[in-house]
N, C-alpha and C positions, 0 to 999 in steps of 0.2 A: 391264837397268838397270846401268850402269857407274859410278854415283855412290854413294859410301859415306861415311857420317858416323859418327864415334866420339863419343858423347855421354857425358861423365863429370862428376860433381859433385866439388867439393873444398872443403876448409876448412883453410887454413893449411899443409897438408902438401904443399908444392911439391916437396920433394925426392923423396917417394914418387911423386908425379905424373910427375916427370921420368923416373924409372925405368920407370914404367908405359908412358909414351909410347915409350920406347926398345924395350921388349918388344913392344908392339903393332906398331911399325914393323918389327921383326925378323920377326914372325909373319905379316905381310901381304905379305911379299916373294913375288913370283911371281903375285900376284893382279892381273889387269888391271882398271884403272879409276882414277877420281880419288878420293883419300881426303882427307877433311877432318876436323878435330877441333873439337868445340864443348865448351869447358870452362865449367861454371857455377860461378863463384866465389861460395860461400855466405857473402858478407860477411866474408871473411878479414880478420884484423887485421894480417897480414903481407903485404908487397907481393909481387906475383907475381914469381917468379924461377925460370925453367925452363932446364934445361940441354938444349939441342936439338942439340948438336954432332954427335952420331952418328945423328940422325934424318934419314932420306933419303926415305921414301915418304909421310910425312904432310906434304904440301906447304903446307897452309893450316891454321893454328891460330887460332881465335877465342876470346876470353875475354869472357864476360858476367858482370859483377859485380853481385850483388844488394845492395840497400841494407840489407836486414835478414837476419839468419841464420834460415833456415827449415827446415834439415835436408835430408838428402840426397834423400829421396823427393820432397819438394816442389820441390827444385831441379831434379830430373829432369823433373818435371811441367811446370815453367816452361820448361825447355829444349825439350821437345816442343811446347809451345804456341808458342814462338818460331819453330820450324821450320815449324809448320803455317801460321802467319801469313805466312811467307816463301814458302809454297807449294812447299816443298822436295820434290823428287822424288829420293829416294835410299833406300838400305837403311841404316837407322839401327841401330847397335849400342850398347847401353847397358852401361857397365862402371863399377864403383866404383873409385875411385882409392886405396883403402886397401890394395891388394895382396891382398885375399882372392879376387878373381875372377881366374882363370887366363887370361892373354892367348893361351895356346896354343889355346884353343877358338874364337877369333874366326874363323879360316879355315873351320872346320867349320860354324859358325853362319851365316856368309855364304853358303856353298855351299847349305845347307838353305834359306835365304831366297830364293836365286835359283831353286831348284827348286820352291819353294812361294810364288809371288807373292801379294800381298795377304793374307799370313798373318803371325801373330806367333810367332816361334820363341823358346822359353825354355830356359834351362839351370838345372838345380837343383844346388845345392851339396851334395855328399854328405858332406863333412867340412870342418871348419874347421882352419886351421893355427895355432891358438893354442898357446902354450908351456905347460909344466906349471905355472909360477908363475901365469900368468893364469887357468888353469883352477881352481887352488887358491883364488885370490882370489874367483873367481865363485862357487864352492861355499860359501865363507865368507860371502859376501854373501847367498846364499840362506838359509843357516842363521840368520844374524842377523835377516833379514827374517821368518823363521818364528817366531823367539822373540819378536819385537816385535809382530807382527800376528796370528800364529796362522794365517796363510794362506801356503801355499807358492806360488811362482811358477815358470813355465817360460819359457824364452826364445822370443821370437817374432821372425821375421826382419826385418820392416819397421820396427816402431816401439817395441819394448820387450818387454812381457810380457802374458800372458793369465792370468786367474785360473784356478785349478784347477777351479773349479766348471764352467767351460766345457768341461771334458774329461769330464764325466759322460756317461752313456748317454742323457741327455735330448736330444731333437732340438730344433732351433732353434724350430720352430713350437710345440712343447710348452712350451718356456721362455717364449715370447712370450705364449701363451694364459694361462699361470700368472700372469705379471705383469699382464696385462690384467684377469683375474678379480679379482686382489687389489686393484688400484687401483679397479676398478669397484665392488666391494662397499664399500670404504672410502669412496669418494666418494658412493655412494648413502646410506650411513649418515649422513655429515655433512650431506648435502642434506636428508634427512628430519628430522634433528635441528634444522636451521636453520628448516625449514618449521614445525615444532611450536612453536619459540620465538617465531616472528614472527606466526603466524596462528591458532594454536590456544590461545593464552592466554585464560583466562576474562575477559570484559569487566567492567570495574568499572561498577556501576550506582548511580545516585542515586535515593533515595526521596523523593518530594515528598508531604507531608501537607497 
């Protein structure tokens, strides 16, 4: 398979995206095949403005603009759905446009995909490149959240946070069974109470002399 597609979502940050495309272009040099880029514009309020002056290998770049801001994960999902409808036959590489994903790994990912057809190849981020000021603000945010709610939160990759209760030793099925039993007992009690109030009230009788 010599067709390759770079799929990336973006929102307003066209400058960072331009840098990303340049880095991708630089790192795919030497790979044989046709490279295309599909950009999912997540309803940006700024007009698309890409600097492609030094991009040589990404021959075709297509931008799909969403009518509503849906977030990066949903945008990626819609991009994959679009490619599926087009019956696209290619190795698809998904990369965020925020600069956190290293384009240097693209060649390695493509080589693995070629050696393992019909497989999904993933790359896990070992560390983030956030500066000290950002880390300080994030810790401050956690502390304030703890003071206001009494619940500490941890960072979750895709969509935000998970409550700490989910990190206990309880297994998923044990937690579900606990919720089920709690709601079952509560609903049974309410049903029984309703039955008593409707059908078990003493009937009023009239005495005829």
